[in-house]
C-alpha positions in Angstrom: 65.5 63.4 -6.7 64.1 61.8 -9.9 61.1 63.8 -11.5 59.5 60.2 -10.3 59.9 61.2 -7.4 58.1 64.5 -7.7 55.1 63.8 -6.8 52.5 67.2 -8.2 50.7 68.6 -5.3 47.3 67.8 -3.5 44.9 70.1 -3.1 42.1 70.5 -0.5 38.9 72.3 -1.1 37.9 71.8 3.1 33.9 71.6 3.2 33.6 74.1 6.6 29.2 73.2 6.1 30.0 69.3 6.6 32.7 69.9 9.7 29.8 72.3 11.2 27.2 69.0 10.7 29.4 66.5 11.8 29.9 68.9 14.8 25.9 69.2 15.0 25.2 65.3 14.7 26.4 64.6 18.0 30.7 65.2 17.0 31.0 68.5 19.0 34.0 67.5 20.1 36.2 67.1 16.7 38.2 69.3 17.3 39.9 68.7 19.9 41.4 65.1 18.4 45.4 65.8 18.1 46.2 62.3 15.8 48.1 60.8 18.6 46.3 57.7 17.3 46.0 56.1 20.9 41.8 55.2 19.0 44.0 53.5 16.8 46.2 51.5 19.0 43.0 50.5 21.1 40.5 49.4 18.4 40.6 45.8 18.3 37.8 45.6 14.8 41.1 48.1 12.6 42.8 46.8 9.7 46.3 47.0 10.1 46.8 48.6 6.2 45.4 52.1 7.3 43.7 51.9 9.8 40.7 54.2 11.8 39.7 55.5 14.1 42.5 58.6 13.3 42.7 58.7 9.6 38.4 59.3 9.7 39.3 61.9 12.1 41.1 64.0 10.5 39.1 63.9 6.7 36.5 65.1 9.5 38.6 67.8 10.7 39.4 69.1 7.3 35.8 68.5 5.9 36.8 65.9 3.3 33.1 65.1 3.2 32.6 63.1 -0.2 36.2 60.9 1.0 35.1 59.8 4.5 31.3 58.9 3.9 32.1 56.9 1.1 34.4 54.7 3.2 33.3 51.4 4.4 35.9 52.4 7.2 32.6 54.7 9.1 30.6 51.1 9.1 33.2 48.5 9.9 33.5 50.4 13.7 31.1 49.3 15.5 31.5 52.3 18.0 32.5 50.0 21.3 34.1 52.6 22.3 37.3 52.0 23.6 38.5 54.7 21.4 37.1 57.2 23.0 37.3 55.8 26.4 40.9 56.4 26.0 40.9 59.7 24.4 43.6 61.5 25.6 41.6 64.6 24.5 38.7 63.7 25.1 37.7 63.7 21.2 35.0 61.1 21.4 36.0 59.1 18.3 33.7 56.8 18.4 30.4 59.6 19.2 31.9 61.3 15.7 31.8 58.0 13.7 28.5 58.0 14.6 27.8 61.4 13.9 29.5 60.5 10.1 27.6 58.0 10.1 24.5 59.6 9.9 25.6 62.2 7.6 26.3 58.7 5.3 23.0 58.3 5.8 21.1 60.9 5.0 23.2 62.0 2.0 22.6 58.3 0.0 18.7 58.6 1.6 16.5 58.8 -1.1 14.7 60.6 -0.8 17.0 63.0 1.2 14.3 65.5 2.7 13.0 62.5 5.2 16.2 61.8 6.2 16.3 65.3 7.6 12.9 65.4 9.6 13.9 61.5 11.4 17.1 63.6 12.5 15.5 66.8 13.6 13.4 66.8 16.9 11.1 69.2 15.3 9.6 66.9 12.6 9.4 64.3 15.2 5.1 65.1 15.7 4.8 65.7 11.9 6.5 61.8 10.7 3.4 60.3 13.6 0.8 62.2 12.2 1.2 60.5 9.1 0.6 57.5 10.6 -1.9 58.7 13.1 -4.0 59.9 10.0 -3.7 56.5 8.1 -5.1 54.8 10.7 -7.4 57.3 11.9 -9.1 57.5 8.1 -9.9 53.5 8.2 -11.3 53.8 11.3 -13.6 56.6 10.2 -14.1 55.4 6.2 -15.9 52.2 8.2 -17.5 53.7 11.1 -15.7 52.6 14.3 -14.9 56.2 15.4 -18.0 56.6 16.6 -20.2 53.4 16.7 -19.8 51.0 19.2 -16.5 49.0 19.8 -16.4 46.1 17.2 -16.1 42.5 19.1 -16.1 39.4 17.2 -19.1 36.6 16.8 -18.5 34.8 20.5 -18.7 38.1 21.4 -14.5 38.6 21.8 -12.1 41.7 21.8 -11.3 41.4 17.9 -8.7 43.1 16.7 -9.3 42.0 12.7 -12.9 43.2 12.7 -11.6 46.5 13.8 -9.2 46.6 11.0 -10.0 44.0 8.8 -5.7 42.4 7.5 -6.9 41.4 3.9 -7.8 45.4 2.9 -6.8 47.5 5.3 -4.2 46.4 7.3 -1.8 44.3 4.7 -2.2 46.8 1.8 -0.7 50.1 4.4 2.4 47.7 5.3 3.0 46.6 2.3 3.1 49.7 0.7 5.4 50.8 3.4 7.8 48.3 2.9 7.9 48.4 -0.9 8.9 52.3 -0.3 11.3 51.7 2.6 13.3 48.7 0.3 13.5 51.3 -3.1 15.3 54.0 -0.9 17.5 50.9 0.4 18.3 50.1 -2.7 19.0 53.3 -4.5 20.9 54.4 -1.5 22.7 51.3 -1.4 23.7 51.5 -4.9 24.6 55.0 -4.4 27.5 53.9 -1.8 28.1 50.9 -3.5 29.4 52.8 -6.9 31.0 55.3 -4.7 32.9 53.1 -2.3 34.1 51.2 -5.1 35.9 54.5 -6.6 38.1 54.7 -3.3 39.6 50.8 -2.9 38.5 49.1 -6.4 37.9 45.8 -6.5 40.2 43.0 -7.4 39.4 41.0 -10.6 37.4 38.1 -10.0 35.9 39.0 -6.8 32.8 37.3 -5.2 29.8 39.1 -3.5 27.8 35.6 -3.1 30.7 34.6 -0.7 31.3 37.1 0.7 27.5 38.4 1.3 27.5 34.7 3.1 30.3 34.9 5.6 29.3 38.8 6.4 26.3 36.3 7.6 27.7 34.4 9.8 29.6 37.5 11.6 26.1 39.0 11.7 24.6 35.8 13.0 27.0 34.9 15.9 27.7 38.9 16.3 32.0 37.7 17.1 32.7 41.8 16.1 30.6 43.1 19.5 32.8 40.8 21.9 35.8 42.4 20.8 34.7 45.1 22.8 36.1 46.4 25.9 34.0 49.2 27.3 30.5 48.3 26.4 31.2 44.4 26.2 27.4 44.3 27.1 26.9 45.8 24.2 27.0 42.0 22.3 24.5 40.1 24.5 21.8 43.3 24.4 22.1 44.0 20.9 21.9 40.0 19.9 18.5 40.0 21.7 17.4 43.0 19.9 18.3 41.2 16.3 16.6 37.5 17.4 13.6 38.9 18.4 13.4 40.8 15.0 14.1 37.8 14.0 11.4 35.7 16.0 8.5 38.9 15.2 9.4 38.6 11.4 9.4 34.7 11.6 5.7 35.0 13.3 4.7 37.7 11.0 5.1 35.7 8.6 3.5 32.5 10.4 0.7 34.8 10.5 0.7 35.5 6.9 0.2 32.1 6.2 -2.4 31.0 8.9 -4.7 33.7 7.2 -4.4 33.7 3.3 -3.1 29.9 3.0 -5.0 28.2 6.0 -7.8 30.8 6.6 -7.6 30.8 9.7 -8.5 34.4 10.7 -7.0 36.5 14.2 -7.6 36.0 17.3 -4.7 32.7 18.3 -4.4 31.4 21.3 -2.0 31.1 23.7 -0.7 27.9 23.3 -0.3 28.1 19.7 2.9 27.4 18.3 2.9 30.5 16.5 1.9 33.0 19.6 4.2 31.2 21.7 7.2 32.5 19.4 5.7 35.6 19.0 5.4 36.4 22.8 8.5 35.3 23.4 10.0 37.2 20.6 8.4 40.5 22.2 9.0 39.2 25.9 13.4 39.3 24.3 12.8 42.7 22.6 12.0 44.1 25.4 15.0 43.0 27.6 16.8 43.4 25.0 15.8 47.0 24.5 15.8 47.6 27.9 20.0 46.4 27.7 21.0 48.5 25.8 19.8 51.9 27.6 21.1 50.3 30.2 24.8 50.1 28.9 24.2 53.3 27.2 23.9 55.3 31.1 25.9 53.2 32.9 29.1 53.9 29.7 27.7 57.2 29.2 30.6 59.2 31.1 32.9 57.0 28.8 30.8 56.1 25.7 29.3 59.3 25.2 25.8 59.6 25.8 24.6 59.2 22.1 22.5 62.0 20.4 18.5 62.9 19.1 19.5 59.8 16.6 20.2 56.8 18.6 17.7 57.6 21.3 14.8 57.8 18.7 15.5 54.6 17.9 15.9 53.1 21.4 12.1 55.0 22.6 10.3 53.3 19.1 11.4 49.8 19.7 10.8 50.1 23.7 7.1 51.6 22.8 6.8 49.1 19.9 7.3 46.2 22.2 5.0 47.0 24.9 2.5 48.3 23.3 2.3 45.2 21.7 2.5 43.6 25.0 -0.3 45.6 26.9 -3.0 45.7 23.5 -2.9 40.8 24.2 -3.2 41.2 27.4 -6.0 43.8 27.6 -7.7 42.4 25.2 -7.2 38.8 27.4 -8.5 41.1 30.1 -11.2 42.1 28.1 -11.0 45.7 28.7 -11.6 47.2 25.4 -11.8 50.5 26.5 -7.5 50.5 26.3 -7.0 47.1 23.8 -8.1 49.1 20.9 -6.3 52.4 21.4 -3.1 50.5 22.6 -3.7 48.5 19.4 -4.0 51.6 17.4 -0.6 53.4 18.8 1.2 50.0 18.2 0.4 50.1 14.2 2.2 53.8 14.1 5.2 52.8 15.5 5.1 49.8 13.5 4.5 52.3 10.6 6.9 54.5 11.6 9.6 52.5 12.0 9.5 50.7 8.9 8.0 52.9 6.5 11.0 55.5 8.0 13.6 53.1 7.8 16.2 53.7 5.3 16.5 57.5 7.1 17.1 56.0 10.6 19.0 54.4 13.0 17.6 51.1 11.5 20.0 51.6 8.3 22.6 50.2 9.5 22.1 47.2 9.9 21.6 47.5 6.2 24.9 49.8 5.6 26.2 48.2 7.9 26.1 44.5 5.8 26.9 46.0 2.5 30.2 47.6 3.8 31.6 44.6 5.4 30.7 42.6 2.2 32.3 45.4 0.2 35.4 45.2 1.9 35.6 41.5 2.0 35.5 41.5 -1.3 38.4 44.3 -1.7 40.8 42.5 0.9 39.9 45.1 3.4 38.6 43.0 6.6 
């Protein structure tokens, strides 16, 4: 053997705490894996070169945290659970990669302590207390906690009379959105730099083209259609995804009405903005119901999911139901129910967006980033 063929030995320093973290985060069957590669063979999304999830299972078993969480492949996996269903040892590779993604979000999030709190059920009440205190304080300074329930000039229930959007609602949510955006930017910047160490980008790689192609793929949901065991996820995720887009359009529309046209709420049900909003709310409720049903139906094959997954589902459910009920109770002129339900709705909308960089919601941003990087690196 020539000197050129002799390679320096590679020293591996296992991070045992990382292994424990993966197991406790939902990958409790990690050590059952005996590297048969069935998971890689049945996966319809894995690239031909250095396919996943076999190598990720190995990295996780060896405790190679730095090599694993900075790997774009953990996000190219869409957790179809084909690998989990066909694993002869019941190691549940899909659940293991889900646990790794959760740890990756915690690692790159800023501040990181919030990610740990969002993913730990014992802090749930503390996190909910933040928006609750904010909105109770806003109600208190206006005297609505003790005074008569507010109505508009026509005697109708008016949520804007209780919490004026200009002075109360919008400043709170704009602040929460800015906090989330800044946190995402900080996390994604670190993640991109770490990915580039493992997969150096070729000269002249075009981020814009990769981003456009990735967005097309997300819009079409083509990757979800490759799933076999949980193929119903495609419709469920599309409903949730497009319902969020519809609600975002509705919010922008309402801002235009208020700040450009000077038209305060409430708006009639036949208003185009209300029609789009109501269709989106119903779509969100149907979509998240399908997500829930699919998880329960495929629990034996695909895994039951973790607190991390179910918290996101529960928050979406509460937002959809409370938003619809707030409107119905307002139209039915049941003030005693309409106002508390509206405040509940605001609390969970705040929870969803303020804590987005630390929750399952972060998957949308990190997965998109990984997909863009993979295209540039000719990985995908």
